[in-house]
N, C-alpha and C positions, 0 to 999 in steps of 0.2 A: 503493500499499500504505500508505496513512494511517490511523493509529488513531483519527483524529477524523472520518472521512468520513461517518458516520451522524448527526453531531450537528447539530441543527437550532436549538438554543436558543443565544442570544448568552451569552458568558462575562461574568459580573457578579460583584458582592460577594455575590451569593447563591449563586453556584455552589460546591457542595461538592467538596473536593479529596481525592484519594488518590494514592498514589505507589508505585512500586517502588524500593528501594534496593539496590545491590550494586556490586561493584568486581573486574574490570571488568564493565560491564553487557551490553556487546554486543548481539547481536539477541535481542529478548525478545517473545514473543507476548502478554504480559499486558496491555499497554496496549490492544491490538487487541481482545481478548475482554472486557476490562472496559468499555471505552468503547461497544462494540457492546451489551453488557448494559444499561448505563445508558440508552442511546438506546430499547432495547426496552422498558424499564420506565418511560420517560418521566421519568428522574430529571434533574435540573439538576445534574449530577455530572461530574467530569473527572478521569482517571487519567493520571498522568505517570511516565515512566521517568526516574530521577534517578541518574546514577552518582555514588557517594560513596566517596572513599578511605577506607581503614581509619582513618586518623588524625583523620577528620572525623565519624565516625559519631555520637558523643554530641551534637556541635552540630547536626548535620543532623536527628536526631530531636527535639531540643529546638526547633528552628526550625519544624518542621512543627506541633509542638504549639502554639507561640505564633501561628502563622498560621491556626490553626483546621482544619487537616486533619482528616477523619474518620478517617482511619487510613493505614497504610503496610503494604506487603509487604516482606519481608526476604529477600535471596538470598545466595549465596555471595559473600564469606566472612563475612558479619556476623551470622549467626543465633545464635551462642553469645554473642557480644559484647552484642548488643541484649538479651539476656535479662537482663543485669546492669543495664540501664538502666530497667527496668520498676518501677512502683509496686505492681503485682499481676500474678500469674500464674495464667492458667487452668490447670486440671489438666493439660491436654495439654501445655503448655509446661513446667511444673514437673517432670512426670514424664520428659519426653524430654530436658530441659536445654537445649532451643532454642527460638528465637522466630522464627516466619516471617510473623506478622500481628499488627500493633499497632493497638489501638483507643485513640484519644484521647476520653476521655469525663469530663467534669465535673472537669476539672484533673488527671486521673490518666491514666497510661500502662498499659494493660492488655495483656499478651503472650499470645498464642495460638500453637499449633502446628497448622496444618490441613495440613500435608505428609503426616502420617501417616494421618489420617482420609481424605484424598483419595486416597493411594495404596491404602489398603485397599478403598475404594469401587470404584476402577479395577480392582483385582485381582478382585474378585468380580463386578462387573457387567459389564466388557469382556473380562476374562481368563477368567472361568468357573472361578476358581480359590479354593477356600476355604483358608485358611492354618492353620485350627484343626488341631492335632496335627502339623502339618509342621515340618520341619527346614530352617533358612535359612542360606545362606551370604551374608553382607553384605559387599560391597566398598566400603570406605570408612568413616570414623568421624567425619565432620564433622556439620554441622547437619542436612543432609537425611537422613543415615543415622540420626542420633538420633531425628528425628521419626518416621521410617518403621519402625524397630525396635520403638519404644515402642507404637505403633498395633498393629503385628502381634503384639506380646506380648498386649496387651489382646484382640486377636481370637483368641488362643488358639494362637499358634504354639509349638512344644513346645521348640525349641532353636535357638540361634543361634551361628554362627561369625563373628565380626567381624574381617576381614582388612585390614591397612592396610600401606602401605609401611614398610620397616625404619626410615626416618628419622622417621616419624610413628607409630610402633608405640605410643607412650605414649597417644595419642588412642584407640587400639583398647583399650588396658587400662583407661583411664578410663571408656569407655563400656561395656564389659563389667562392670566394678565397679558402675557404676550400675544397669545392668540387673539383675545378680545381687541387689543389695540389695533390689530390688523384686520379683524374679521367682524368687527361691530357687534360685540356681545353675544357670541354663539357658544361660548365655553364656560363650563361650571366645574370648579374643582370639588372633589369628594374625598373624604376620609374612606379608605378601603375597609368597609364592614359589611356585614350581611344586609342591613337595613338599607344603606345607601345603594348598594349594588342591586338590590331588589327593586328599588324604586327607579334607578336609572334603566335597568332592563325592561321595565314596564313601558319605556318610551323607545329604548334604543332598537335600531334595526339590525346593527352588527356590532361584534366585539373584537377588539385587537389587544392581544396579551403582549406587552413589550417589556417584560422583565426576564431575569434569569431563571425564574422558578420553573421546574420541569425540565431544566437542562441537565445532561449528564454531568455528574453522577447522581444527581438528586432526581431522578425521573419521576418519582411518586409525589412530588410537591405540586401543589396547585394554589393559585392565588385567591380563589373565592369558592363559594359552594355552587357547584355546577348544577345542582338540582333547581336552581333558579332560572335556568335557561329554558327556552321554549323552542319548538321546532321552526318558528319563524325567523330566529336569530341566526345569522351567518357569522361563524366564529373562526377569528384567525389567530395564528400564533407566530411570533417572529423566531421563536426557538426552532432550530433544525435538527439537533442533535439530542435526543431521538427525533426522527422525522414525525412520527405520530406521539405526540405528548399525551400525558394523562388528560389534560384539558381537552384536546381534540379527541380523544377516544371517548370520554364521558359526553362530550357534546354530540357526536355522531350517533352514540347510543340513545340520546334523547331525540334524534331526528333532525338535528341541526346540519346545515351544510357547512363544510370546514375547508380550511386552507392552511397547509403547513409552511413553515418558514423557509424551506429550500428555495422556493421560487423567487422570493424576495432577495435572497442571497445572490442568486444566479443573475438577476436583472441588475442589482446593484452593482455587482462586480463587472458585468459587461459594460456597464456605462463608465466604471472607472478606467477599463482597457481604452475606451473611446477617448476619454480625456487625456490620458497618458501618451497615447500613441497617434491619435487622430485617425485611427483605422477602425473599421467595423469588425467586432469580434465574432467568433463562432459560437452563438448562444447554445446551440445543440450540443456542442463539444463540452462547454462549461457545464451544462446540466448533467451530461453523462459523468464527467468527472466527479461531480458532487454526489450523484447517486451511487457510484462505485465506491467512493470514500465512505459514505454513510453504511452501505451494505457491509463494508469490511469492519466497521466499528460494531455493528450488530452483531457479527459472526464472533468478534473477540469479547463479547459481553454476555 
């Protein structure tokens, strides 16, 4: 299950580098799908997973720029912090308040957020669900939630409930304030508890889970009581390892349509390749790489 198995070119001073930074990084399919894409495109490029502790984020980003990396992806918990390190923000990052893709170009660090566009693309193309005019319950208020909520608002979602744990409720308030400043009072923050989730679900058309809960190795964790769901809810999880989380499994058993996090990963990764190379990536190759990686993880667990 090597992310470099398709590479035929020797690694040299001409090899273009990209990376994923996060902490803890754990099992990530990003290297597999990116390196498969580079091989299929005939690019002399290499993608590396780099675990970076929060205290070292600024130094890590600076080092990649100094070493001539073409860019990096950013995952939990660095997406909001990295935004403050950028010289320039693409509108996707400025509006969402989080960066998941960095372009190093001509001595400048440019921040993008491809999480949201990747999610909306997956929702429409693979889920067959159009968010326009729909009401969303968002579980979580971190960097992933910010990117997804912003893109959903641009795609026409009518209302948002942002639910976060009581000890991190201020994050939900900040995200709601930022959303309302741009979207004219469409967002309400909530403490993540049974009463609030139940009331939000009475209005919501779809649910987006955007936290670590349910991710390996904690597959049996779930953010809320899934018995509150009904068959009319479309339930999405940004977690992709395992591909079928407990949330999605229980939602499907209740008759809900569901969408796993793999397709968001694929589409946001494809957009990062476009940003770094200016070329069109082979999305089917990236998806196959992700699926192979996840199947390998399943076999070893």
